[in-house]
LUMVEXVEX-476904 format. One line per field, with one value per residue (C-alpha): x, y, z negated. Coordinates in pm, whole numbers, always signed. Example, Ala and Ser with C-alpha at 12.3 -4.5 7.8 and 13.67 -1.06 7.14 Angstrom:
BEGIN
px <- +1230 | +1367 .
py <- -450 | -106 .
pz <- -780 | -714 .
//
This chain:
BEGIN
px <- -3 | +282 | +473 | +106 | +7 | +441 | +353 | +53 | +170 | +515 | +639 | +567 | +700 | +842 | +997 | +1142 | +1325 | +1435 | +1510 | +1772 | +1885 | +1969 | +2142 | +2389 | +2389 | +2516 | +2756 | +2891 | +2941 | +3064 | +3320 | +3402 | +3530 | +3708 | +3915 | +3948 | +4100 | +4347 | +4459 | +4529 | +4727 | +4514 | +4466 | +4717 | +4885 | +4689 | +4427 | +4374 | +4663 | +4589 | +4266 | +4369 | +4666 | +4421 | +4173 | +4471 | +4516 | +4212 | +4202 | +4542 | +4389 | +4520 | +4443 | +4389 | +4706 | +4875 | +5249 | +5238 | +4956 | +5179 | +5534 | +5438 | +5247 | +5470 | +5225 | +5433 | +5509 | +5204 | +4954 | +4570 | +4370 | +4131 | +4262 | +4280 | +3844 | +3651 | +3604 | +3545 | +3297 | +3570 | +3653 | +3355 | +3558 | +3882 | +3712 | +3803 | +4142 | +4103 | +4011 | +4174 | +4494 | +4486 | +4352 | +4126 | +3884 | +3800 | +3729 | +3486 | +3353 | +3283 | +3080 | +2940 | +2772 | +2646 | +2518 | +2300 | +2180 | +1937 | +1653 | +1650 | +1584 | +1360 | +1138 | +1147 | +998 | +738 | +665 | +639 | +420 | +259 | -88 | -60 | -130 | +51 | +157 | +268 | +458 | +632 | +779 | +864 | +1066 | +1252 | +1354 | +1426 | +1667 | +1829 | +1896 | +2008 | +2212 | +2378 | +2462 | +2683 | +2822 | +2828 | +3080 | +3288 | +3344 | +3443 | +3639 | +3897 | +3895 | +3793 | +3654 | +3460 | +3132 | +3097 | +2924 | +2785 | +2562 | +2367 | +2361 | +2211 | +1921 | +1802 | +1774 | +1572 | +1402 | +1316 | +1186 | +935 | +812 | +795 | +1016 | +1162 | +1380 | +1542 | +1568 | +1781 | +1989 | +2078 | +2174 | +2380 | +2585 | +2564 | +2757 | +3058 | +3155 | +3315 | +3313 | +3071 | +2748 | +2645 | +2483 | +2332 | +2182 | +2095 | +1882 | +1706 | +1567 | +1466 | +1265 | +1153 | +1041 | +806 | +719 | +569 | +387 | +177 | +121 | +15 | +342 | +409 | +730 | +840 | +828 | +1016 | +1277 | +1337 | +1415 | +1624 | +1820 | +1870 | +2004 | +2225 | +2357 | +2521 | +2630 | +2757 | +2982 | +3113 | +3213 | +3395 | +3552 | +3636 | +3728 | +3767 | +4024 | +4239 | +4230 | +4375 | +4669 | +4464 | +4608 | +4379 | +4231 | +4413 | +4150 | +4041 | +3993 | +3762 | +3981 | +3810 | +3519 | +3768 | +4131 | +3922 | +3585 | +3556 | +3660 | +3407 | +3148 | +3220 | +3272 | +2892 | +2721 | +2887 | +2873 | +2598 | +2678 | +2995 | +2822 | +2715 | +3012 | +3290 | +2946 | +2954 | +3320 | +3518 | +3217 | +3269 | +3116 | +2808 | +2843 | +2906 | +2581 | +2413 | +2513 | +2436 | +2077 | +2002 | +2142 | +1846 | +1603 | +1558 | +1338 | +1581 | +1440 | +1143 | +1154 | +1248 | +1461 | +1677 | +1743 | +1989 | +2220 | +2266 | +2565 | +2771 | +2694 | +2805 | +3115 | +3216 | +3113 | +3243 | +3598 | +3911 | +4042 | +3992 | +3929 | +3564 | +3497 | +3476 | +3221 | +3474 | +3531 | +3379 | +3201 | +2879 | +2844 | +2739 | +2491 | +2326 | +2093 | +1978 | +1927 | +1748 | +1502 | +1454 | +1358 | +1159 | +898 | +871 | +801 | +527 | +365 | +371 | +204 | -106 | -136 | -79 | -22 | +149 | +361 | +492 | +521 | +761 | +937 | +983 | +1127 | +1340 | +1491 | +1556 | +1740 | +1971 | +2076 | +2117 | +2327 | +2532 | +2607 | +2724 | +2984 | +3092 | +3156 | +2956 | +3121 | +3485 | +3386 | +3405 | +3697 | +4030 | +4255 | +4117 | +4215 | +4526 | +4809 | +4959 | +5302 | +5512 | +5299 | +5303 | +5744 | +5621 | +5431 | +5737 | +5983 | +5747 | +5767 | +6187 | +6084 | +6139 | +5842 | +5924 | +6118 | +6082 | +6012 | +5940 | +5759 | +5587 | +5245 | +5103 | +5222 | +5213 | +4866 | +5057 | +5297 | +5080 | +5002 | +5397 | +5619 | +5613 | +5559 | +5552 | +5529 | +5833 | +5794 | +5985 | +6216 | +6401 | +6308 | +6627 | +6413 | +6539 | +6431 | +6295 | +6081 | +6042 | +5923 | +6170 | +6013 | +5661 | +5535 | +5369 | +5185 | +5375 | +5632 | +5612 | +5788 | +5970 | +6302 | +6263 | +6211 | +6505 | +6743 | +6595 | +6751 | +7089 | +7083 | +7079 | +7290 | +7534 | +7436 | +7457 | +7163 | +7237 | +7055 | +6845 | +6607 | +6543 | +6284 | +6131 | +6189 | +6141 | +6396 | +6418 | +6691 | +6833 | +7065 | +7385 | +7542 | +7350 | +7652 | +7621 | +7383 | +7167 | +7145 | +6813 | +6653 | +6421 | +6145 | +5896 | +5924 | +5766 | +5778 | +5704 | +5430 | +5181 | +5185 | +4890 | +4931 | +5006 | +4684 | +4824 | +4711 | +4564 | +4268 | +3965 | +3920 | +3717 | +3426 | +3487 | +3888 | +3968 .
py <- -11 | +257 | +186 | +270 | +573 | +699 | +651 | +815 | +1125 | +1216 | +931 | +1018 | +1026 | +1378 | +1306 | +1007 | +1253 | +1499 | +1229 | +1102 | +1478 | +1540 | +1304 | +1365 | +1725 | +1591 | +1361 | +1594 | +1904 | +1661 | +1529 | +1827 | +1997 | +1673 | +1712 | +2068 | +1990 | +1725 | +1937 | +2232 | +2002 | +2002 | +1674 | +1530 | +1200 | +1278 | +1206 | +1055 | +917 | +703 | +591 | +536 | +313 | +144 | +40 | -42 | -374 | -448 | -497 | -684 | -936 | -830 | -617 | -247 | -56 | +261 | +349 | +703 | +717 | +385 | +543 | +908 | +796 | +562 | +276 | -63 | -235 | -418 | -204 | -255 | +28 | -189 | -81 | +271 | +304 | +44 | +72 | -265 | -76 | +49 | -281 | -216 | -55 | -272 | -414 | -6 | -76 | -345 | -172 | +167 | +179 | +532 | +756 | +985 | +661 | +752 | +1087 | +897 | +679 | +924 | +1169 | +840 | +752 | +1101 | +1094 | +758 | +968 | +1188 | +931 | +789 | +1136 | +1186 | +906 | +1026 | +1319 | +1126 | +952 | +1288 | +1434 | +1131 | +1325 | +1599 | +1685 | +1547 | +1875 | +1941 | +1619 | +1665 | +1988 | +1811 | +1541 | +1779 | +2071 | +1788 | +1588 | +1950 | +2126 | +1735 | +1677 | +2035 | +2049 | +2205 | +1902 | +1728 | +1936 | +2070 | +1687 | +1652 | +1952 | +1788 | +1417 | +1100 | +974 | +680 | +909 | +799 | +502 | +655 | +898 | +647 | +405 | +623 | +749 | +396 | +271 | +605 | +570 | +177 | +258 | +596 | +243 | +39 | -237 | -271 | -599 | -393 | -116 | -298 | -461 | -91 | -16 | -326 | -166 | +188 | -3 | -102 | +298 | +386 | +269 | +557 | +489 | +229 | +541 | +674 | +286 | +346 | +639 | +544 | +257 | +466 | +679 | +391 | +203 | +569 | +617 | +281 | +253 | +574 | +415 | +71 | -118 | -405 | -526 | -133 | -160 | -447 | -362 | -38 | -179 | -402 | -154 | +97 | -176 | -323 | -10 | +105 | -251 | -304 | +58 | -23 | -438 | -250 | +35 | -191 | -463 | -530 | -219 | -299 | -675 | -514 | -332 | -14 | +142 | +237 | +562 | +691 | +897 | +1023 | +1396 | +1472 | +1585 | +1844 | +1532 | +1337 | +1138 | +842 | +740 | +578 | +916 | +1144 | +960 | +999 | +1374 | +1402 | +1220 | +1429 | +1747 | +1748 | +2149 | +2032 | +1896 | +2266 | +2397 | +2199 | +2236 | +2591 | +2707 | +2805 | +3000 | +2852 | +2549 | +2728 | +2892 | +2528 | +2391 | +2706 | +2712 | +2336 | +2331 | +2737 | +2625 | +2428 | +2753 | +2495 | +2272 | +1959 | +2037 | +1993 | +1633 | +1293 | +1208 | +1496 | +1256 | +1021 | +1362 | +1443 | +1140 | +1256 | +1661 | +1558 | +1394 | +1746 | +1965 | +1818 | +1721 | +1887 | +1846 | +2170 | +1978 | +1908 | +2265 | +2445 | +2317 | +2292 | +1890 | +1630 | +1561 | +1771 | +1533 | +1260 | +1441 | +1558 | +1279 | +1286 | +1696 | +1708 | +1398 | +1595 | +1877 | +1719 | +1575 | +1902 | +2053 | +1811 | +1882 | +2244 | +2158 | +1935 | +2242 | +2550 | +2626 | +2974 | +2890 | +2612 | +2788 | +3041 | +2835 | +2633 | +2921 | +3025 | +2721 | +2670 | +3026 | +2974 | +2588 | +2777 | +3042 | +2800 | +2605 | +2859 | +3003 | +2673 | +2508 | +2599 | +2925 | +2749 | +2583 | +2901 | +3039 | +3020 | +3017 | +2718 | +2485 | +2545 | +2507 | +2800 | +2834 | +2704 | +2346 | +2350 | +2276 | +1899 | +1786 | +1808 | +1651 | +1366 | +1293 | +1275 | +957 | +620 | +347 | +106 | +346 | +472 | +796 | +1074 | +1336 | +1653 | +1589 | +1796 | +1562 | +1224 | +1067 | +1150 | +876 | +629 | +388 | +332 | +425 | +255 | +650 | +825 | +1176 | +1376 | +1462 | +1566 | +1207 | +1070 | +746 | +686 | +677 | +647 | +943 | +1274 | +1588 | +1851 | +2227 | +2478 | +2829 | +2734 | +2515 | +2196 | +1924 | +1856 | +2042 | +2349 | +2594 | +2625 | +2642 | +2329 | +2132 | +2365 | +2223 | +1842 | +1966 | +2036 | +1726 | +1479 | +1638 | +1627 | +1244 | +1061 | +1266 | +1428 | +1739 | +1613 | +1903 | +2218 | +2487 | +2771 | +2651 | +2248 | +2005 | +1666 | +1449 | +1090 | +901 | +819 | +719 | +440 | +344 | +682 | +706 | +999 | +1158 | +1096 | +813 | +564 | +389 | +222 | -118 | -370 | -234 | +151 | +346 | +543 | +884 | +1151 | +1411 | +1779 | +2023 | +2386 | +2703 | +2830 | +2593 | +2560 | +2953 | +3010 | +2848 | +2863 | +2881 | +2594 .
pz <- +40 | -102 | +245 | +429 | +258 | +333 | +683 | +665 | +434 | +594 | +824 | +1162 | +1487 | +1365 | +1049 | +1196 | +1379 | +1100 | +890 | +1091 | +1221 | +767 | +742 | +1010 | +902 | +586 | +708 | +928 | +675 | +442 | +693 | +803 | +491 | +385 | +711 | +699 | +368 | +544 | +820 | +564 | +327 | +23 | -26 | -205 | -384 | -683 | -597 | -275 | -254 | -555 | -448 | -80 | -228 | -470 | -189 | +62 | -199 | -190 | +189 | +153 | -103 | -435 | -761 | -701 | -767 | -716 | -739 | -690 | -1046 | -1237 | -1165 | -1273 | -1584 | -1650 | -1649 | -1620 | -1305 | -1139 | -1386 | -1220 | -1202 | -1326 | -1651 | -1616 | -1481 | -1419 | -1011 | -836 | -644 | -412 | -310 | -97 | +156 | +165 | +482 | +646 | +613 | +881 | +1103 | +1070 | +818 | +742 | +397 | +651 | +666 | +238 | +373 | +618 | +392 | +123 | +398 | +533 | +113 | +95 | +383 | +320 | +27 | +284 | +358 | +13 | -123 | +169 | +8 | -358 | -265 | -88 | -440 | -635 | -384 | -313 | -385 | -171 | +169 | +429 | +522 | +192 | +165 | +517 | +432 | +42 | +229 | +476 | +179 | -38 | +197 | +308 | -41 | -129 | +192 | +144 | -202 | -347 | -564 | -266 | -96 | -412 | -371 | -8 | -40 | -286 | -137 | -219 | -574 | -711 | -744 | -395 | -438 | -781 | -538 | -344 | -605 | -860 | -628 | -489 | -886 | -905 | -581 | -690 | -1002 | -874 | -608 | -889 | -731 | -1124 | -1027 | -740 | -914 | -1202 | -893 | -858 | -1182 | -1219 | -958 | -1084 | -1337 | -1093 | -967 | -1327 | -1667 | -1831 | -1575 | -1822 | -1982 | -1762 | -1641 | -2073 | -1986 | -1721 | -1902 | -2139 | -1913 | -1711 | -2023 | -2151 | -1780 | -1725 | -2100 | -1980 | -1666 | -1771 | -1582 | -1873 | -1608 | -1580 | -1928 | -2021 | -1739 | -1864 | -2245 | -2050 | -1904 | -2184 | -2388 | -2146 | -1977 | -2268 | -2380 | -2027 | -2076 | -2470 | -2350 | -2029 | -2270 | -2594 | -2397 | -2050 | -1981 | -2220 | -2130 | -1783 | -1996 | -2028 | -2301 | -2622 | -2657 | -2314 | -2223 | -2594 | -2502 | -2832 | -3023 | -3198 | -3275 | -3444 | -3343 | -3230 | -3177 | -3579 | -3725 | -3431 | -3520 | -3865 | -3835 | -3647 | -3921 | -4177 | -3982 | -3689 | -3638 | -3485 | -3163 | -3094 | -3222 | -2959 | -2672 | -2670 | -2710 | -2502 | -2352 | -1976 | -2097 | -2157 | -1860 | -1672 | -1761 | -1655 | -1317 | -1297 | -1404 | -1344 | -924 | -914 | -1118 | -1418 | -1221 | -1341 | -1682 | -1649 | -1594 | -1817 | -1566 | -1663 | -1978 | -1735 | -1694 | -2056 | -2124 | -1806 | -1960 | -2309 | -2176 | -2002 | -2293 | -2592 | -2396 | -2454 | -2124 | -1953 | -1608 | -1703 | -1759 | -1428 | -1167 | -831 | -863 | -821 | -1153 | -1076 | -771 | -1054 | -1144 | -824 | -772 | -1115 | -1046 | -751 | -853 | -1164 | -993 | -718 | -1033 | -1234 | -864 | -788 | -1111 | -1058 | -691 | -944 | -1220 | -970 | -617 | -659 | -956 | -734 | -439 | -614 | -783 | -512 | -289 | -631 | -614 | -243 | -262 | -515 | -428 | -25 | -205 | -427 | -117 | +120 | -196 | -315 | +58 | +392 | +386 | +421 | +738 | +900 | +774 | +998 | +785 | +580 | +869 | +868 | +588 | +447 | +495 | +257 | +337 | +682 | +664 | +493 | +741 | +986 | +724 | +676 | +1024 | +976 | +725 | +858 | +798 | +471 | +275 | -95 | -125 | -415 | -210 | -258 | -434 | -159 | +157 | -22 | +135 | +427 | +381 | +192 | +502 | +598 | +301 | -49 | -212 | -540 | -608 | -722 | -1096 | -1409 | -1380 | -1131 | -974 | -719 | -427 | -79 | +57 | -129 | +12 | -197 | -212 | -371 | -374 | -465 | -752 | -673 | -939 | -1154 | -1261 | -1478 | -1269 | -902 | -1106 | -1190 | -864 | -724 | -1036 | -913 | -526 | -699 | -955 | -652 | -417 | -624 | -760 | -430 | -155 | +131 | +305 | +560 | +667 | +520 | +628 | +439 | +72 | +165 | +138 | +269 | +86 | +160 | -93 | +160 | -191 | -397 | -600 | -755 | -1070 | -1121 | -1473 | -1622 | -1352 | -1456 | -1367 | -1562 | -1724 | -1881 | -2229 | -2118 | -2241 | -2069 | -2076 | -2023 | -1822 | -1967 | -1819 | -1692 | -1917 | -1602 | -1535 | -1713 | -1766 | -1474 | -1417 | -980 | -912 | -710 .
//
């Protein structure tokens, strides 16, 4: 019956044409931003190079490993990224590397996965507006597909490369859509797949279970209530098992990503602190002010509509992770983190808008226009405008020589590369990023006049070049502050040289002081 109603209310021939058109638009824009960043050398070893090495390992029938991640953070040799983050869904991309062994395949795949959400969002809109007239249903589906497909979180994520959020977005949408369609078994299957996108997605599944159970109780759907209660328990349980047992079993260091020092030294200490002084949650969440600005931007870009739906509960665990975090990387809205929220925000906004339409048509029209205008303005400001700026389609003068020098490096050698150029070398060399510790690679490619991650200053980069030239390296190429060195005397020891061993202790990244102070600073 539901499929018959959908056809009658908005799935006619014209709608079928608009659906593929909006899907193609989303793909082209997301792909365009990703490829633009590739051409302009904005996609770096952290993180595109890491994901590229991990998926390439899957394609070779191995566990996901990344020398870029492992060597820089001093993980023992052979450490699997499954001990870092629980992302087995990445293995689904392995066959793509059998067709094209290149990091850009991830950019294309992410754009396709984001675009796959467009028809799902259109179905969600039809579910929400099922009682409206056919014209309203069609318009709701079209506007929803456009707002989602050009959503600023997807554009930001595309601009910054590839991340595991590529799978979280369509999996979340499919879970939500099947729940609205009362297909509870399918919803549970997509919920299970969502848990394979990242270790904290089980919290989202748990919140979805609560929403599903509450909705089913109101409508009298016993199957929905049962499925919701099961997911409410199973989702957080999966996250707990993965974090407490699986990640450590795969070699992940305990507490490596604990970024909640203002709450406590560890989860137990934090829980005790919150129980005895619950107001600390508000204190931490509200300071610095950029955290409050982040939340205001996220919900404000859809005119606060998401707040009117129970579905917004799914966003609470992910928002709490960020506002309670001490890591400044979590606070701005120009990284990929908001893409995890986007399916929830769009769905919740549609549910609220549908309720307004049933209760007050005039208020619905005003609020819908406002939400569309705000979402469009955010999309233009945080992504669409970049596609039309010629300067964003070419590398900056300090980065251009890196691409030229990289072509001089032979295949199959070991390389310590500037973080900026590392993804251009992952397919044909054994590359790690150049950092504070010499690694003794055959080749070293580094800038000396512009600071590059993770060096603290250009003076440190220049000192690295002087050290290597004095201990067995020869300058092969030098242009505009970019230096390519070749190790011609491997018998000469390099002071401070170290490679991680079996007893290495992983180290965390020091966040630069200029990160997190500005909501929109790229």
